[in-house]
N, C-alpha and C positions, 0 to 999 in steps of 0.2 A: 499608588493606587491603580494607575493605568497598567503598570507591569503586572500587578496581581490579577487584574481583569483579563489581561492577555493570556496568562497561564491558565486561569479558570476556563476561558473560552476554548483554549487548546484541548483541555481535558474533556470538556463537554462535547465539542464538535468533532474532534479528531478520532475519538474512540472507534467510531463506525468505519473510519477509513483504514485504520491500521489492521483491522481484522475483518475481512469481507471484501465485497466487490470493489475493485479499484478501477476497472474498466467499465464504461457506461454503455449499455445497449441502447443506442439512440433510436432505433426503430421502436423498441418497447417504450422508451421514454416519451416519444411522440404520441403513442397511443394513450399512455397514462395521462399525458397533458390534457387530452380532450375528454377523458372519462373518469378522472380521479374522484370527482364528486360522488359517483355512484359505486366506488370501490369500497370494500371493507377497510375501515380506518383511513381511507384516502383523505377526507376533509381534515381530520385531525393531524395527519402527517404533513399536509400542505400548510396548515396554520403554524405548525411547529417549525417548518422550514422557513417561513417568512419571519418568524420571531428570531431565528438564528441569524438570518441574513440582516435583519434590522440591527441586531447587536453588532454584527461585523461592520456595518456601515459606520458605526460610531467609534471604531477603534483604528489605531494606526499600528501596523505591524512593526516589529523591530528588525531592521536589516541585519544581514549576516556580519556587516562591518562594525556594528555596535557591540563590543564585547570587552570583557575584562581578561579573558584567557585567549591568547593568540595561538595559532598553529605554530609548529616549530619553524615554519618558514618566516614568521614575523609579518606576514601579509594578512591584514584584516579581512581581505576579500576571500581568503581560503577558509572553507567550511572546516570546522573541527568539532568532533564529538568524542566521547569516551566509551569504551567497551562497557555495556550495561551490567555485565555479570562479574566485574572485576572490583576487588576490594583491597584496602590497605592490609599489608601483612602484619598481623599483631605481634609477630616475633621480631619486627624491625623497628627501631626508634622513629624513623621517618615514614614507616609503612611501605617503603619501596624495596623491591619492585612489587606491584600489586599482584594478588593471587586470585584465581578464578573460583567462583561459587556459582555453578550453573543454575540458572533459573531464579537466582536471587538478585534483584535489580538494585544497584547502588544509586541512591538519590543524588549523589554528586553529579551524575550524568545530566541531570536536569538543568544544570547551570551553563551548559555549553550550547552549541548551535542547533542541536536536534529539537529542542523546545521551540526555538524560533521558527524552524522549518514546519513543525507541527502546526504552529499558529498560522503560518502562511496558508497551508492547505486547509486548515480549519476555518479560514475566512473565505478563501477563493472558491471553495466548493459550494457552500450555501449561497454565496452571492451569485455565482454563475447559474445555479439551479433556480434561484428565485427570479433572476432575469429571464431564464428560459420559460418558466411557467407564467410569469406575469407580463413580460414584455417591457417592464419598467427599466428604462435605461440607467437609472441611478445605481442599480445593482451591478450592471455590467461595467459602468464607469469605475466603481470602486474596486471591482475584481481586477480590472486592467491596471489600475493604479498600483495595486499590490504586486502584480506581476512585474511591472516596470521597476519597482523598488528592488525586488529580489533578483531579477535577471538582466535588466537592461540599463538602468541608470548608472552612469560612470562612477559616481561617488559611493554607491551602495551595493552594486551587483555582486553576486557570488561568482567566483571563478568556476568554470565548467569542469570540475573534477572533484574527486573525493579522496585525495591523497592523504588527508589527515583525519579521515573518518574512523571512529572507534579506536583511537589510539589508547594505549594502556600506560598509565604513569609508571615510569621506571623501566620501560621496555623500548627498544628500537629507536631511541633518540627522539621520541615524540611523533614518529611517523605513524600513519594510519595502517590499517590491516585490510586485507582483501575482504574479510567479513564485513568491514564497514560500508562497503558499497550497498549493502541492503538498506542502509539509511535512506538511500535515494528512491526506494520503492514508492514513497509517497509522491514522487514526481510523476508516476504513472497517472495518478488522479489529476495532477496539474495538466498533463498533456491532454487529457480528456476534456478538461474545462476549456483549454485553449481552443480545441477543435470546435466546441460548442460556440465559443465567443467569436469565432471567425465570421459569423453572420451578424455581429453587432457592430454598429458604426463606432463604438468606443474603442474597438481594437483596430488601429490604423494599419495600413499596408506596411508602414515602417515597423510597427510593433510585430506584426506577423513575421516579417523578414528577420527581425532581430531575434525573436524567440526560436525560429527555425534554425538560425545560425548557431544560437547557444546550444541547442540540443544536438545539432550536428557535431559540434566540437566535443560535446560529452560522449557521443558515439565514438568519435575518434579516440578519445582517452580510454574508454572502456575496452576497445579492441586493440589498443597499442601500448598501454602502460603496463608496467610490471604488476601493479595491484589489480588492474582490470583482467589481465590474462590469468592471474592466480585465482580470481573469483570465478572466472569461466570454468576453471578446472574443479571447482568445488563439487562434491558428489552428493550433497544433501540439499535442503531447501534453498541454500544460498545460490547454488548453481542454477537451479530452476528459476529463482527470482531474477537472476542475472539475465536469463533469456527473455523473460517477460519485459524487464526494463529496456533491454536493448531493442526489442521489437517495437515497443511503444515509442521510444525516442526516435528510432529510425523512421517510423511511419510519419511522425509529426514533421521530421526534418526533410521529408520527401525522398528518403533513401530506401526505396522499396526493395532494392536488390539486397541490402543488408537484412531487412526484415524478413524477406522471403527465405534467404539462406538459413537464418536462425530457426524459422518455423518449420522448414523442411527437415532440418536435422533434429528437431525437438523430440520426436518419438523415440528415436534410437539413442540419442545422446543423453536425454533427461528421463523421459517417462519410463521407458523399459528398464533403465538402469536403477531407478529409484523405487519402482512399484513391483512387488513380487506377484507371481501368478495368483496368489490368494488375496491380493489387494493390499497387503501390509506394506508399510514403509519402514524398513529396518533402521535407517538412519534417524528417523524421527521418533520411533518407538523406543530407541535407546536413550532418549533424553530424560531429564528429570520432569519435563512437562510433555509427556508423550502424546496425550490427547491434543493439547494446544498446538504442538508443532505438526502433528498429522493434519489437522484441520487447516492450519496456516498454509501448508504446502498445497493442499487440495484447492484452496481458494486461489492460489497462484496458478494452478493448472487451469482452473475455470476462467481466470483472466486471460490466459493464453488462448483458450478456446474462442473467446470473443475477438481478440486481436487477429488470430489466424483466419477467422471467418471473413475479415476484410480483405484477405488475400485469396478468398475462394476456397479455403480449406476447412474440412470438418474434423477438427482435432479430437472432439469428444468421442467419436466412434472409431478412432484408431485403436487397433488391438494387435498385440504381438501373437505369434504362432502359439505361444504357451499361455496366452490369456491375460497378459498384462495390459491394463487400461485405466483410464481415469474413472470410469464407472466402477471398476473393481475396487479402486481405492476408496471411493465413496461408500460402496456397499460393505467394505470391511469395517470401516469406523462407525457406520450408522447402527450397527448391532448393539452399541452401548447407549443409545439414546433412550432415556427413561429408566435406566438401570442404576443401581447403587454403585458408588465408587469402589466399594469392596470387591465388586465383580470384575473390575478392570484389571487385567493381569500385568499392567505396566505402571511405571511411576508417573504420578501427576501431582505435583506440589501446588499447582494453581487451584483456583476455585472450581470445584466440580460443577456447581450450578452454572457458573459463567460459561464453562466449556459446553455444558448441555445446550445452552442457548446458542452458542456459536455453531454447534453441530446442527441444530434446527435450521438456522439460517443458511448453512452450507447446503443442506438438502433443498432449501428453497432456491438457492442459486443454481444448483445442479439441475433442478427441474426445468430451467430455461433451455436445457439441451436434451433432457430425458424426461418425457412425460410419464414417468413411473407413478402410478396412483399411490403406491406405498409412500413415496416421498411426500406427496401432498397430505396423506393421512397423518404421517408422523409429525409433519410441521404443524398441522392444525391442532394436534393433540398436545404437543409439548412446547410450542413457542409461547412465551409469556411476555413478549415485548409489548410495551405500552403503545396505544394508538398513535402517540406522537413520534414514534421512531420513523425517521425519514426513509428507512429501508422499505417501508410499505409503499413508497413511491418508486424507488429505484428498482425494486424487485416485485413491483405490483402486478396483479393479475386482473386486468379489466374484465 
């Protein structure tokens, strides 16, 4: 019963993390904290947040070490997941090696460590935000407990690498793939929660030092391992997500030199290489879920805007000589908001309505950097999120 509740909680709470804002604008959050009662949907979103946090208080997360499927290393501390779009080969008696069906998620992957990680984030985020808004230390205490279980306790902590992430049965001896590093993007949200919790007495100096050391070692693995270097070289959303992760982890670990180097290289290495002068993203538009992945990558770009602002950089307004920019990417994809799927000239096997809502929220996120009245008009016209959606707080407009 407890395991079922954990999975349901992960689905309920983690959905808004996997697509949308991963980095928290703390200046905005501080303003929202003092004014949410007068904001549109603010009280309802606040009440929903507290309900989520109260549910998280009653649950124990499953550590990475509690598993029935070990990584090829045999070490229970090693995170292991399966490539989501890989399926048994119907032409083989044992189904091996698995074959790829892009955009079609194999539910087998839910049995591995990705679901546990989702639950970690799906509890730590509402607990941290509930503490931040209420000042009730019980929420911070539980959030820190979960962080200790996953990152610090000797018996249960995860090893700081993703060597076995998104392995494919029947391929490469069970080793992970460079693409698996994107599993760790949820840790961007974790680092934001840790930064908020640093002002709570529940997070001790030893906790802070241990977490910073864990993420510093993850930075070393990302920049020095075969898998990490291969993901750095990815030319689609994976490479861009790599940069966001590395920047977030380096900032938490106190390694500003690494974070600054990544941010300074970001326009030329990532942005201008992935966004065309007309704003299109060819690598994402060629997928079977072209709308989904275009928005997914833009949200990562916007996360990078917030992270780089902490280094004194204005990433949103960076523009190449031939017009490549984040705003261009936003303006390219927004033209399909409110239009029928038949008008979209690319493949999208996912839910069109779901992507419409993702697009509306992407415009809301972009409006944090670009006060384009058209973004606000489109969001107001097409966003159908219920008042209980906590994004009304995270992306609130006092």
